[in-house]
C-alpha positions as CSV (number, residue, x, y, z in Angstrom):
1,M,115.2,90.2,47.7
2,K,117.7,91.7,50.1
3,K,120.6,90.2,48.1
4,N,119.3,91.6,44.8
5,K,118.7,95.0,46.4
6,A,122.1,95.2,47.9
7,K,123.7,94.1,44.6
8,A,121.7,96.7,42.6
9,S,122.4,99.4,45.1
10,S,126.1,98.8,45.2
11,N,126.3,99.1,41.4
12,T,124.1,102.3,41.2
13,E,126.4,105.2,40.3
14,K,125.2,108.8,39.6
15,E,127.1,111.8,38.6
16,F,126.7,114.9,40.8
17,V,127.0,118.1,38.8
18,F,127.4,121.5,40.5
19,E,127.9,124.8,38.6
20,F,129.4,127.8,40.3
21,R,131.2,131.1,39.3
22,A,134.7,131.9,40.5
23,G,135.5,135.5,39.5
24,K,135.0,135.8,35.8
25,H,135.1,132.1,35.2
26,N,132.2,129.6,35.1
27,C,133.1,126.3,36.7
28,V,131.5,123.0,36.7
29,L,132.1,120.2,39.4
30,K,131.3,116.7,38.4
31,V,131.7,113.9,41.0
32,P,130.6,110.3,40.6
33,L,128.7,109.0,43.7
34,Q,127.8,105.5,44.7
35,L,124.1,105.4,45.9
36,P,122.9,105.0,48.5
37,V,125.6,107.2,50.1
38,Q,126.9,105.5,53.3
39,E,128.8,108.4,54.8
40,N,127.7,111.6,56.4
41,I,126.9,114.4,54.0
42,S,128.9,117.0,56.0
43,D,132.0,114.8,55.8
44,L,131.5,114.2,52.1
45,H,131.1,117.9,51.5
46,G,134.3,118.7,53.4
47,R,136.3,116.1,51.4
48,L,135.0,117.6,48.1
49,M,135.9,121.1,49.2
50,L,139.4,120.0,50.1
51,L,140.0,117.7,47.2
52,H,138.9,120.1,44.5
53,K,140.1,123.3,46.2
54,I,136.6,124.8,46.1
55,P,136.3,128.2,47.8
56,C,134.8,128.1,51.3
57,Y,132.2,130.8,50.6
58,L,130.3,128.5,48.3
59,E,127.6,127.5,50.8
60,K,125.2,126.3,48.1
61,L,127.4,123.3,47.5
62,K,126.3,121.5,50.7
63,N,122.6,122.2,50.1
64,S,122.8,121.1,46.5
65,L,124.8,118.0,47.4
66,S,122.3,117.1,50.1
67,S,119.3,117.6,47.8
68,F,120.9,115.6,45.1
69,V,121.7,112.6,47.4
70,E,118.2,112.6,48.9
71,K,116.4,112.8,45.5
72,E,118.5,110.1,43.8
73,T,118.3,107.8,46.8
74,I,114.5,108.0,46.8
75,L,114.5,107.3,43.1
76,D,116.8,104.4,43.5
77,Y,114.6,102.9,46.2
78,D,111.5,103.4,44.0
79,R,113.2,101.6,41.2
80,E,114.1,98.7,43.5
81,A,110.5,98.7,44.8
82,E,109.1,98.5,41.2
83,L,111.4,95.6,40.4
84,A,110.3,93.8,43.5
85,L,106.6,94.3,42.7
86,Q,107.3,93.1,39.1
87,R,109.0,89.9,40.4
88,L,106.0,89.4,42.7
89,T,103.4,89.7,39.9
90,T,105.3,87.5,37.6
91,G,105.6,84.8,40.2
92,D,109.4,84.9,40.6
93,V,108.9,85.3,44.4
94,D,106.9,82.9,46.7
95,V,104.2,84.9,48.4
96,N,103.9,82.6,51.3
97,K,107.6,82.7,52.1
98,L,107.6,86.5,51.8
99,T,104.6,86.9,54.1
100,S,106.1,84.5,56.6
101,A,109.4,86.4,56.7
102,W,107.6,89.7,57.2
103,T,105.5,88.3,60.0
104,R,108.5,86.8,61.7
105,S,110.5,90.1,61.5
106,Y,107.5,92.1,62.8
107,V,106.9,89.7,65.7
108,E,110.6,89.6,66.7
109,T,111.0,93.3,66.7
110,T,107.7,94.5,68.2
111,L,107.4,94.5,72.0
112,E,103.6,93.8,72.1
113,H,104.3,90.4,70.4
114,A,107.2,89.5,72.7
115,R,106.7,86.4,74.9
116,P,106.3,87.2,78.6
117,E,109.2,85.8,80.7
118,E,108.2,82.6,82.4
119,P,108.8,82.8,86.1
120,S,111.5,80.4,87.3
121,W,111.4,78.2,90.4
122,D,114.2,80.2,92.0
123,E,112.3,83.5,91.6
124,D,109.1,82.0,92.9
125,F,110.9,80.5,95.9
126,A,112.7,83.7,96.6
127,N,109.4,85.6,96.7
128,V,107.8,83.0,98.9
129,Y,110.7,83.0,101.3
130,H,110.9,86.8,101.5
131,E,107.3,86.9,102.4
132,L,107.5,84.2,105.1
133,I,110.7,85.5,106.7
134,H,109.0,88.8,107.3
135,S,106.0,87.1,108.9
136,P,105.4,85.3,112.2
137,A,106.7,82.2,110.4
138,S,110.3,83.5,110.6
139,D,110.9,81.8,113.9
140,T,109.9,78.4,112.5
141,L,112.1,78.9,109.5
142,L,115.1,79.7,111.6
143,N,114.5,76.7,113.9
144,L,114.2,74.4,110.9
145,E,117.4,75.7,109.4
146,H,119.1,75.2,112.8
147,N,117.9,71.6,113.0
148,Y,119.4,71.0,109.6
149,F,122.6,72.7,110.6
150,V,122.9,70.5,113.7
151,S,122.3,67.3,111.7
152,I,125.0,68.3,109.2
153,S,127.4,69.3,111.9
154,E,126.9,65.9,113.6
155,L,127.5,64.1,110.3
156,I,130.7,66.1,109.8
157,S,131.9,65.3,113.4
158,E,131.3,61.6,112.6
159,R,133.3,62.0,109.4
160,D,136.2,63.7,111.1
161,M,136.3,61.1,113.9
162,E,136.4,58.2,111.5
163,I,139.1,59.9,109.4
164,K,141.1,60.6,112.6
165,K,140.8,56.9,113.7
166,L,141.9,55.8,110.3
167,Q,144.9,58.1,110.3
168,E,145.9,57.0,113.8
169,R,145.7,53.3,112.8
170,Q,147.7,54.0,109.6
171,A,150.3,55.9,111.6
172,A,150.7,52.9,113.9
173,E,151.1,50.6,111.0
174,M,153.6,52.8,109.3
175,D,155.7,52.9,112.5
176,K,155.8,49.1,112.6
177,V,156.8,49.0,108.9
178,M,159.6,51.6,109.5
179,H,160.8,49.6,112.5
180,E,161.2,46.5,110.3
181,L,162.8,48.4,107.4
182,G,166.1,46.8,106.5
183,N,165.4,43.6,108.4
184,T,162.4,41.9,106.9
185,L,161.0,44.7,104.7
186,S,162.4,46.8,101.9
187,D,161.7,50.2,100.5
188,Q,159.3,48.7,98.0
189,D,157.2,47.3,100.9
190,V,157.1,50.7,102.6
191,N,156.0,52.4,99.3
192,A,153.3,49.7,98.9
193,V,152.0,50.3,102.5
194,A,152.0,54.1,101.9
195,S,150.0,53.6,98.7
196,Q,147.5,51.4,100.4
197,H,147.0,54.0,103.1
198,F,146.5,56.8,100.6
199,D,143.9,54.7,98.7
200,A,142.1,53.9,101.9
201,Q,142.0,57.6,102.8
202,Q,140.7,58.6,99.4
203,V,137.9,55.9,99.5
204,L,136.8,57.1,103.0
205,E,136.8,60.8,102.0
206,N,134.9,60.1,98.8
207,K,132.4,58.0,100.7
208,W,131.7,60.8,103.2
209,A,131.7,63.5,100.5
210,S,129.1,61.5,98.6
211,E,127.0,61.1,101.7
212,L,127.2,64.7,102.6
213,K,126.2,65.8,99.1
214,Q,123.2,63.4,99.2
215,V,122.1,64.6,102.6
216,T,122.4,68.3,101.7
217,G,120.5,67.7,98.5
218,I,117.7,66.0,100.4
219,Q,117.6,68.8,103.0
220,K,117.4,71.5,100.3
221,H,114.6,69.7,98.5
222,E,112.6,69.1,101.7
223,Y,113.2,72.6,103.0
224,Q,112.0,74.2,99.7
225,D,108.9,72.0,99.5
226,W,108.1,72.7,103.2
227,V,108.4,76.5,102.7
228,V,106.1,76.5,99.6
229,K,103.6,74.3,101.5
230,L,103.7,76.6,104.5
231,H,103.1,79.6,102.3
232,Q,100.1,77.9,100.7
233,D,98.7,77.0,104.0
234,L,99.1,80.6,105.3
235,Q,97.2,81.8,102.3
236,K,94.1,79.9,103.4
237,S,92.3,81.7,106.1
238,N,90.9,78.6,107.7
239,N,94.3,77.2,108.7
240,S,96.1,80.4,109.6
241,S,95.3,80.3,113.3
242,K,96.4,76.7,113.6
243,I,99.7,77.4,111.8
244,N,100.3,80.4,114.0
245,E,99.9,78.2,117.1
246,E,102.4,75.7,115.6
247,I,104.8,78.5,114.9
248,K,104.7,79.6,118.6
249,V,105.0,76.1,120.0
250,Q,107.9,74.8,117.9
251,P,110.8,76.9,119.4
252,S,110.5,75.0,122.7
253,Q,111.4,71.8,120.9
254,L,115.0,73.0,120.4
255,S,115.6,74.2,124.0
256,E,117.3,70.9,125.0
257,A,119.6,70.9,122.0
258,A,120.4,74.6,122.5
259,D,121.4,74.1,126.2
260,L,123.6,71.1,125.2
261,G,125.3,73.2,122.5
262,A,125.8,76.1,124.9
263,R,127.9,74.0,127.2
264,M,130.0,72.9,124.2
265,F,130.8,76.3,122.8
266,E,132.2,79.5,124.3
267,E,132.7,82.7,122.4
268,Q,136.2,84.3,122.5
269,P,136.3,87.9,123.6
270,Q,137.2,90.3,120.8
271,L,138.4,93.9,120.7
272,E,136.2,96.4,118.8
273,E,136.1,100.1,118.1
274,S,133.1,101.8,116.4
275,F,133.0,105.2,114.7
276,T,130.0,107.1,113.2
277,I,131.0,109.3,110.3
278,H,128.8,112.1,108.9
279,L,129.5,113.0,105.3
280,G,128.4,116.2,103.6
281,A,127.9,119.9,104.4
282,Q,124.2,120.3,103.6
283,L,122.8,116.9,102.9
284,K,124.5,114.8,105.5
285,T,124.7,111.0,105.3
286,M,125.8,108.7,108.1
287,H,128.2,105.8,107.8
288,N,129.6,103.4,110.3
289,L,133.2,102.1,110.6
290,R,134.0,99.2,113.0
291,L,137.6,98.1,113.7
292,V,137.5,94.6,115.0
293,R,140.2,92.1,116.1
294,A,138.8,88.8,114.9
295,D,139.2,86.0,112.5
296,V,137.6,86.9,109.2
297,L,135.8,83.5,109.0
298,D,134.1,84.3,112.3
299,F,131.6,86.4,110.3
300,C,130.8,83.2,108.3
301,K,130.6,80.6,111.1
302,H,127.3,79.6,112.7
303,R,127.1,79.0,116.5
304,R,125.6,75.7,117.6
305,H,124.7,76.9,121.1
306,G,121.5,78.7,119.9
307,S,122.1,81.8,122.0
308,S,120.0,84.9,121.5
309,G,122.9,86.8,119.9
310,A,123.7,84.2,117.3
311,K,120.0,83.8,116.6
312,L,119.5,87.5,116.1
313,R,122.5,87.7,113.7
314,R,121.0,84.8,111.8
315,L,117.6,86.5,111.7
316,Q,119.1,89.7,110.4
317,T,121.0,87.9,107.7
318,A,117.8,86.1,106.6
319,L,115.7,89.2,106.6
320,S,118.1,91.0,104.3
321,L,118.8,88.1,102.0
322,Y,116.5,89.4,99.2
323,S,116.8,93.1,100.0
324,F,118.7,96.2,99.1
325,S,121.1,96.0,102.1
326,L,123.3,93.0,101.5
327,C,126.5,92.1,103.4
328,G,129.8,91.3,101.7
329,L,133.2,90.0,102.8
330,V,136.6,90.3,101.2
331,L,138.6,87.1,101.3
332,L,142.3,87.1,100.2
333,V,143.1,84.1,98.0
334,D,145.8,82.8,95.6
335,N,145.4,82.7,91.8
336,R,143.8,79.3,91.6
337,V,140.0,79.1,91.5
338,N,139.5,76.1,93.8
339,S,139.1,75.3,97.5
340,Y,141.9,72.9,98.1
341,S,144.4,74.9,100.3
342,G,144.9,77.7,102.7
343,I,142.0,79.9,103.7
344,K,140.0,78.8,100.7
345,R,139.9,75.3,102.2
346,D,138.9,76.7,105.6
347,F,136.2,78.8,104.0
348,A,134.9,75.8,102.1
349,T,134.7,73.8,105.3
350,V,132.6,76.5,106.9
351,A,130.4,76.7,103.9
352,K,129.7,73.0,104.0
353,E,128.6,73.0,107.7
354,C,125.2,74.3,106.7
355,T,123.1,73.5,103.6
356,D,122.5,76.4,101.3
357,F,118.8,76.4,100.5
358,H,118.8,79.3,98.0
359,F,122.0,79.2,95.9
360,P,124.2,76.5,94.3
361,C,126.9,75.0,96.5
362,L,130.4,76.4,96.6
363,E,131.8,73.8,94.3
364,E,129.3,74.4,91.6
365,Q,129.8,78.2,91.8
366,L,133.6,77.7,91.5
367,E,133.2,75.5,88.5
368,E,131.1,78.2,86.9
369,V,133.7,80.8,87.7
370,Q,136.4,78.6,86.1
371,Q,134.4,78.4,82.9
372,V,134.0,82.2,82.9
373,V,137.7,82.7,83.5
374,L,138.6,80.4,80.6
375,Y,136.3,82.3,78.3
376,A,137.6,85.6,79.4
377,R,141.2,84.4,78.8
378,A,140.3,83.2,75.3
379,Q,138.8,86.6,74.5
380,R,141.8,88.5,75.8
381,S,144.3,86.3,74.0
382,S,142.4,86.8,70.7
383,K,142.5,90.6,71.2
384,H,146.2,90.4,72.3
385,K,147.1,88.7,69.0
386,D,145.5,91.6,67.0
387,Q,147.6,94.2,68.9
388,P,150.8,95.6,67.4
389,E,154.1,94.3,68.7
390,T,154.9,97.6,70.5
391,Q,151.8,97.1,72.7
392,K,152.4,93.4,73.3
393,N,155.8,94.0,74.9
394,G,154.3,95.9,77.9
395,G,152.3,92.9,79.1
396,D,154.8,90.1,78.6
397,D,154.8,89.0,82.3
398,K,151.0,88.8,82.5
399,S,150.7,87.0,79.1
400,K,153.3,84.4,80.3
401,N,151.3,83.8,83.5
402,V,148.1,83.4,81.5
403,E,149.7,81.1,79.0
404,R,151.1,78.9,81.8
405,N,147.6,78.2,83.2
406,P,144.7,80.1,81.6
407,S,142.4,79.0,84.3
408,N,144.3,81.1,86.9
409,I,143.4,84.7,87.7
410,L,145.8,87.6,88.0
411,P,146.6,89.7,91.2
412,G,143.9,92.3,91.6
413,E,141.2,90.2,89.9
414,F,138.4,88.8,92.0
415,Y,135.4,86.5,91.7
416,I,132.1,86.5,93.7
417,T,130.2,83.7,95.4
418,R,126.7,83.9,96.8
419,H,125.6,82.3,100.0
420,S,122.6,82.1,102.2
421,N,124.1,79.7,104.8
422,L,126.7,82.0,106.4
423,S,126.2,83.7,109.6
424,E,126.6,87.4,108.6
425,V,127.6,87.4,105.0
426,H,125.6,87.1,101.7
427,A,128.4,87.7,99.1
428,V,132.1,86.8,99.3
429,F,134.6,88.6,97.1
430,H,137.6,86.3,96.5
431,L,140.4,88.8,95.8
432,C,143.5,87.4,94.3
433,V,146.8,88.7,95.9
434,D,150.4,87.6,95.6
435,D,153.4,87.6,98.0
436,N,153.9,91.3,97.2
437,V,151.2,92.2,99.8
438,R,153.5,91.1,102.5
439,S,156.2,93.6,101.5
440,G,156.1,97.1,102.9
441,N,156.5,99.0,99.7
442,I,153.1,98.6,98.0
443,T,151.4,101.8,96.8
444,A,147.9,102.9,95.9
445,R,148.5,101.5,92.4
446,D,149.2,98.0,93.6
447,P,146.9,95.3,92.1
448,A,145.6,94.5,95.6
449,I,144.5,98.1,96.3
450,M,143.1,98.5,92.8
451,G,141.2,95.2,93.2
452,L,139.8,96.5,96.6
453,R,138.6,99.7,94.9
454,N,136.9,97.7,92.2
455,I,135.2,95.6,94.9
456,L,133.9,98.7,96.6
457,K,132.6,99.9,93.2
458,V,130.7,96.6,92.7
459,C,129.3,97.0,96.2
460,C,128.1,100.5,95.4
461,T,126.2,99.3,92.3
462,H,124.8,96.1,93.6
463,D,123.2,97.1,97.0
464,I,125.9,95.6,99.2
465,T,125.8,98.1,102.0
466,T,128.0,96.4,104.6
467,V,131.5,95.2,103.7
468,T,134.1,93.3,105.8
469,I,137.7,94.0,104.8
470,P,140.9,92.6,106.2
471,L,142.6,95.9,107.2
472,L,146.2,94.9,106.7
473,L,145.4,92.9,103.5
474,V,146.7,89.7,105.1
475,H,144.9,87.1,107.1
476,D,148.0,85.9,109.1
477,M,150.8,87.9,110.7
478,S,154.5,87.2,110.3
479,E,157.7,88.4,111.8
480,E,158.4,91.1,109.1
481,M,155.1,92.8,109.9
482,T,156.4,95.2,112.5
483,I,154.5,98.1,114.1
484,P,155.6,100.6,111.4
485,W,154.6,98.1,108.7
486,C,151.1,97.8,110.2
487,L,150.6,101.5,110.6
488,K,151.7,102.2,107.0
489,R,149.5,99.5,105.6
490,A,146.5,100.5,107.7
491,E,146.9,104.1,106.5
492,L,146.9,103.0,102.9
493,V,143.7,100.9,103.3
494,F,142.1,103.7,105.4
495,K,142.7,106.2,102.6
496,C,141.3,103.7,100.0
497,V,138.1,103.3,102.0
498,K,137.8,107.1,102.6
499,G,138.2,107.8,98.9
500,N,135.4,105.4,98.0
501,M,133.2,106.8,100.7
502,D,133.6,110.2,99.2
503,V,132.6,108.9,95.8
504,M,129.6,107.1,97.3
505,H,128.4,110.3,99.0
506,S,128.8,112.3,95.7
507,C,126.5,109.7,94.1
508,C,123.9,110.1,96.9
509,W,124.2,106.4,97.7
510,S,123.3,105.0,101.1
511,F,125.9,102.9,102.7
512,G,125.7,100.9,105.9
513,G,129.3,100.6,107.0
514,F,132.6,98.9,106.9
515,F,134.0,96.2,109.1
516,L,137.8,96.5,109.2
517,V,139.1,93.2,110.5
518,C,142.5,92.8,112.1
519,S,144.2,89.5,112.6
520,T,143.7,87.8,116.0
521,T,147.4,87.7,116.5
522,I,148.0,91.4,116.8
523,S,148.5,92.8,120.2
524,E,146.0,94.9,122.1
525,E,148.5,97.9,122.0
526,M,148.8,97.6,118.2
527,F,145.0,97.5,117.9
528,Y,144.5,100.7,119.8
529,Q,147.2,102.4,117.8
530,L,145.3,101.5,114.6
531,S,142.0,102.8,116.2
532,N,143.7,106.1,117.1
533,M,144.9,106.5,113.5
534,L,141.4,106.1,112.0
535,P,140.1,109.5,113.2
536,Q,143.3,111.2,112.0
537,I,142.8,109.9,108.5
538,F,139.1,110.8,108.3
539,R,139.5,114.3,109.7
540,V,141.3,115.4,106.5
541,S,138.0,116.6,105.1
542,S,136.4,119.5,106.9
543,T,132.9,118.1,106.3
544,L,133.6,115.0,108.5
545,T,132.6,114.7,112.2
546,L,133.5,111.7,114.3
547,T,132.0,110.2,117.3
548,S,133.9,107.3,118.9
549,K,131.9,104.5,120.6
550,H,133.7,102.1,123.0
């Protein structure tokens, strides 16, 4: 029916006739129109006035045209309806198919017939966990997670020890082979021994990777089942008192392990400056800025000693896991979406030290990011082909980089991973930067700064109220990073943060604060120069008041 109607409607042509008087002359305007008219009546009226040079004072033309189009369109639809009813009475149309199509269209477009969304396991588990972590059972949950963390750490220590012994044994064998090179052994023999060593290392690493994956999978399954069972038991009034007694008794079981871990770990002292900033003249909002000299991964690492400070940090992270006050961290990475080198490998090592009971593991998330990047590159390349040649020339460098490896991301782009197994972080922003960040001539339009601004916008719209940022946009210091270089870079990042804080305040959005992290290799004198610069930058606005906390 739709095809016949469209065909008939496209062939329906009516002649619009309009008579008017111009001076002493009687004029007649005749225009053929295709019905139904697809364009706006006002636009059609304007084109007719311009094309036929009709005087502008003829206001009746628009009213007459509108009445004609409305009347003829209704008549055209009536004719189509009569033809459809005639085909229905003569049996040309199957009534059952017609009613089925109407029913399907009505059900699909009407909200009251829409199927309710089925709750997923992840959503149910998130609700159960959120309820338990805000109950007296929170201590038990943290103790159980700590037990799992200790077992994984011990397994990783065994792996590292076995790999170290293998490498030492292979190094000794290679020394003997090199000593006999030229006497009884040739270059081919050396290459054969090196190949055997490499294969042995790969077999051992794959063995431990498989075992760790299996153990973390078992832990995640056991933990989720235990949490659901505990929630069900707490719902029963008869067992609530017994469960509360078990919750209070269980922490003492970890005291021995905590004391043993305390002797094995010592926290390194760190420099820190805190500032409280009040934005606004009438409706004031408070924000916190903390300048810290630390390793950025320290905000991700768990402490095995079980001290009160580490446990409180872990509790705070768990309490805000499913909340509107999440914590984020900016990690500077290269353009490859993997965890094979540099700080990406160090971060992956930290993420594997504890099982993630709520989100997919890091490898699975990175695989999903790679698929999204490939899809985005395909969409961009298809749009790029449709652009004129003049617009293509401007992005030759970027297009060449994308064509070289479409799975890589560009400087300034970033991807996000979610975590529940890190010490003080829920979301990690992997910001792609290039070697240009080590130069001293980057501006506010540099891809790294633009990427940082986009990250802060995402934080503003997704309830991430605390963000940890590497202040100098580098994780490691080098010789060319002098004191003037550091001061100039810090000023640029300070202004970027201040600009986004002003935008957040104008949107009446509540923000917890920023952690501005400096590398551990900068001197104490340099750190305090940076802390003295911060009040100078934020005093630009007259609505800012600063209180320094030491």
